[in-house]
C-alpha positions, 0 to 999 in steps of 0.5 A, spaced: 401 476 404 398 483 406 392 481 402 392 475 406 392 478 412 387 483 412 382 477 410 384 474 416 383 480 420 376 481 418 373 482 426 369 487 429 366 490 435 358 490 434 353 492 439 347 488 437 346 480 439 342 478 434 341 470 432 340 467 425 338 461 428 337 454 423 330 455 420 330 448 418 324 445 421 324 438 426 329 436 432 332 430 433 333 424 430 329 418 431 334 413 429 341 415 433 347 413 429 352 409 431 358 411 436 363 409 434 367 413 428 371 408 426 365 404 424 359 408 424 355 409 417 354 417 416 346 419 418 342 420 412 336 422 415 333 429 412 330 434 415 324 432 414 325 425 417 327 428 424 323 429 430 321 436 433 323 435 440 316 436 445 318 441 449 324 445 452 331 442 452 337 442 456 344 441 454 351 441 456 356 446 454 363 447 455 367 453 452 373 456 454 370 462 454 372 464 462 376 467 466 380 472 463 378 471 456 375 476 451 369 474 450 366 471 457 362 477 458 359 476 450 358 468 452 354 470 458 350 475 455 349 470 448 346 464 452 342 468 456 339 470 450 338 464 446 335 461 452 330 466 452 329 466 445 329 458 444 326 456 451 331 451 452 337 451 457 344 450 457 349 447 463 355 452 462 361 448 465 366 453 461 373 454 463 380 458 462 384 454 458 389 451 461 393 444 462 388 443 467 382 445 463 385 440 457 385 435 462 379 435 465 376 435 457 379 429 455 377 425 462 369 427 461 370 424 454 374 417 457 369 417 463 363 417 458 360 424 461 362 429 455 358 434 454 353 435 448 356 441 445 363 444 446 368 450 443 375 447 444 381 446 440 381 443 433 388 441 433 392 435 436 388 436 442 382 434 439 385 427 437 382 423 442 376 424 441 376 425 434 379 418 434 374 415 438 368 417 434 365 421 439 365 427 435 360 429 429 364 431 423 360 437 418 359 432 413 355 427 417 351 433 419 350 437 413 346 430 411 341 432 415 342 439 415 345 442 409 345 449 411 349 448 417 355 452 417 354 455 410 356 462 411 363 459 413 369 458 408 370 450 408 378 451 408 378 454 414 374 450 418 380 447 421 380 440 419 383 434 424 390 432 423 387 425 423 383 425 417 382 431 414 375 432 416 372 438 419 369 437 426 368 443 429 366 450 426 370 456 428 368 462 431 374 467 432 381 466 431 387 469 434 394 473 434 399 472 439 403 478 440 407 482 446 402 486 450 406 493 454 405 497 460 407 504 458 408 506 464 413 502 466 417 503 459 417 510 461 419 510 468 425 505 466 426 510 460 426 506 455 422 505 448 417 501 447 419 495 442 416 496 435 417 492 428 425 493 428 427 491 435 432 485 435 432 480 440 439 483 443 435 490 443 430 487 446 435 484 451 438 490 453 432 493 455 430 488 459 436 489 463 434 496 463 427 495 466 430 490 471 436 496 474 430 501 474 427 496 479 421 493 475 420 486 472 421 486 465 417 480 462 410 478 466 411 470 466 409 464 469 414 459 468 410 454 472 403 454 469 404 458 463 411 457 459 407 457 453 407 463 449 415 464 450 416 457 449 412 458 441 416 465 440 423 463 442 423 456 438 420 461 432 426 465 432 431 459 430 425 458 424 421 461 419 413 462 418 414 457 412 418 452 417 415 453 425 409 449 425 412 443 424 414 438 429 421 435 429 422 428 427 428 428 432 432 432 437 438 432 432 435 435 426 433 442 425 427 443 428 429 439 434 436 444 434 431 450 433 427 447 440 433 446 444 436 452 442 429 456 443 428 454 450 436 455 452 433 462 450 428 461 455 433 459 461 437 465 459 431 469 461 430 466 468 438 467 469 438 474 467 433 475 472 428 478 468 422 474 470 418 475 477 422 472 483 416 467 483 415 465 476 417 457 478 411 457 482 406 463 480 399 462 477 398 465 471 393 470 474 398 472 479 403 475 473 397 478 469 396 482 475 403 484 476 403 487 469 396 490 470 399 493 476 404 497 474 410 492 476 412 488 470 413 491 463 411 485 458 406 479 457 406 476 451 399 472 450 393 472 445 388 477 441 384 473 447 387 478 452 385 484 449 378 483 453 382 481 459 386 488 460 380 492 458 376 489 463 382 489 468 384 496 468 380 504 468 386 506 464 386 501 457 390 507 454 396 506 458 397 499 454 399 496 448 401 490 444 406 490 439 410 485 436 415 480 440 422 482 438 426 476 433 433 474 431 436 469 426 431 469 420 424 470 423 422 477 422 420 481 428 414 482 424 412 475 422 407 472 428 403 467 430 396 467 429 390 462 426 383 459 427 384 453 432 378 452 436 371 451 434 364 448 436 363 441 436 357 437 437 358 430 441 356 424 438 352 423 444 347 429 443 347 428 436 344 420 437 340 423 442 333 425 440 331 430 445 338 433 443 340 434 436 336 439 433 337 443 439 345 443 438 344 445 431 340 451 433 345 453 438 352 452 434 348 456 428 346 461 433 353 462 435 356 462 428 352 467 425 354 472 422 353 478 426 356 474 433 362 471 430 363 479 428 361 481 435 366 475 438 372 476 433 373 483 434 380 484 433 381 477 430 380 473 424 374 468 422 372 464 416 366 468 414 365 467 406 362 474 408 367 477 412 366 482 418 366 489 417 372 493 423 369 499 426 375 502 430 371 507 432 367 502 438 374 500 439 378 501 445 386 504 443 389 496 445 385 493 440 386 498 435 394 497 436 392 489 436 389 491 428 395 494 427 399 488 429 396 484 424 396 489 418 404 490 419 405 483 420 409 480 415 409 472 415 404 468 420 405 461 423 400 456 427 403 454 434 407 449 433 404 447 440 397 445 438 400 439 434 402 436 441 398 433 445 397 435 452 400 428 455 406 429 450 408 437 452 409 434 459 416 433 459 418 440 457 411 444 459 411 441 466 418 440 466 419 447 465 421 449 473 427 444 473 429 445 465 430 453 466 434 452 474 438 446 470 436 440 474 433 437 467 437 438 461 434 441 455 436 435 450 433 430 455 427 434 455 425 435 448 427 428 447 422 425 451 417 430 448 418 427 441 418 420 443 411 421 446 409 424 439 413 418 436 409 413 441 402 416 439 401 419 446 
């Protein structure tokens, strides 16, 4: 397991923006392919058959590199450099990865206004446009550009749950952990939770923090209940069983979901969340944490950069394991490679855009660029990347140690549930924790939507 985690960990903070673009000559296809994956015949054009665009190309690109994402600034620097180097232009419509953003992406595809290039999730969130044939598989792209993503391990590209094909190229993976404001813990005279801290001990720590006049947990149950949902359920499962959607609310996994959400309800009832947790935005609760009014914040590796950019005292922050109970060890974490770069069918079939899409993604997924973006996260690079800890903040180094010390890893189970199916639980969390909605009924409604293919 340690060897596997070391491989997954490979990531670094590199200052260069060196590009490794596609060297194939030529441009977009002269004969567009079918727009439906269900009935299309993949393009068999060779690079020699593809015509070169006659002038600069403008691509519409949407990513999650925005807001407090660690790589928001890196992305803006990268696209500026690519535009200067190629003469092409990008219309960027990136946004923070919220449920609203995901709804916008799905709506764009349904309305025929999807971008040319998309950096997005590769689990069930991508099912609607994969099923509709609106994105192009890596295999099809390689029929024209055989070196496309050749620097990546195919087994880590993130195959679609619909047909097992790879449609996206991952750039960096993720881990999830519990960020800590050290000053709050010191003021409350409590120890920072560690690899041996149990869930019951964590609850005792939260009570002491509350008694000292601070908010133990910074979380918006109105907007982002996701992370606590994930780990509270994980506490009733194991790395080998967590990433399975229940078949029924009454089976082992369904029971785990109900019990885990019950623990979320208890956190609310104990007063361990912000007073406005049922109405606050994620940004507001994050600021509570940064301002030294809350002790703990569960989030992903992408939050490292957000915290670095929000404080002048990064050494006051660290990241540790989310305390566990039952068969889940505290050092069992959530992590994986869940997002990647897609080329849409509309862009692939556009004679003026195909080559530019391939070149841009090849540039963004070069070894050098992935190494820079990955930082403390996982990558799919064949050659891996080397971590230069001297270039990292103490918080980023703590992230490296978190993954190095992990005893197990599971992907987030919520990635297997569509946005529409999540509504009864995620959108309904304020009613659930206040007792207005029965937990079992909410989970059952979610599973009914999953069974209906929603």
